[in-house]
N, C-alpha and C positions, 0 to 999 in steps of 0.2 A: 548540448547534452552534458558536456563536462560541468557546466554551471549547475544544471539540475542535479547531477550526481553529488556535487559538493554541497548543494542545499540539503539533499537527503541525509548526507553524513552529518551535517550540523543538527538536523532535526532529530535524528535517531543515533544515539551514541554507539549502538551495536549493529548499525545498518549492515556492515560488512559480514556479519554473522547470520543475517537473515537468509532464508532459503531463496534460491535464484528466482523462484516463481513470485515471491513477495517483492523482491527487488524490482523485477520487471513491471509488475502492476503499479508499484509506487512510482517508478520512473515514468510510466505512461501517464499517471495522474498528474504528476508534477509538470511534465513536459507540456501536457495539453491544457492544464488549468493555471499553472504557475502559483497555485494557492494551497499547496500541501503543507499546512501549518495547523497547530492545535486550534487556532481561532476558527478556521473553516472546517476542519475535520476532527472535532473533539472526540467523537465516539471511536473513530478509527484509531486515533492515537492511544486512547484508553485500552482498547482490546488488543492492540499490538503490545503495549506494555504488559498486559495480563497474559500474553501469548495464548489468547483464546482464538484458536484457528477457525472455529465455526463462525464466530462473530466477526472475525476479520473478513471472511467471505461475504457476510451480510452488510458490511460497511464500506465496500468499494464502489457502490452504485453512484453514478453521476447523473444529475438531472439533465445536463445539457449535451449529452452524447447519444448517438444512435444506440438502440437497445442491443444490437449485436456487440457493441464495444463493452457494455456492461456484462453481457453473457460471456464474452472472452475473458474478462477480468475474473469473474467468479469461477469459470471452468479452469482457468490457469491455476487457481488456488485449491482445486479439488483434492489433489494428492499431497498437499502441504501438511507437514507435521510441525509441532513446536520445536524450535531450534535451541531452546534452553535446556540445560541439564536438569 
């Protein structure tokens, strides 16, 4: 898990400023796929950069996981707000 957190911090300069909900979902994606990079998740990276909370929710879907896992990720982000000033 420490390696996955280090990976996320390299991918997102402001990762430590992200809301806890987003950190948890990103860590879950990275831990389970090992592929949380702009190459594999270009839309997610773009909407995170834009701080577009609604589109972040819409871009955490994974094809290879149980529907409940995707539902968990989306619901986790329901109360999230933009973390930037």
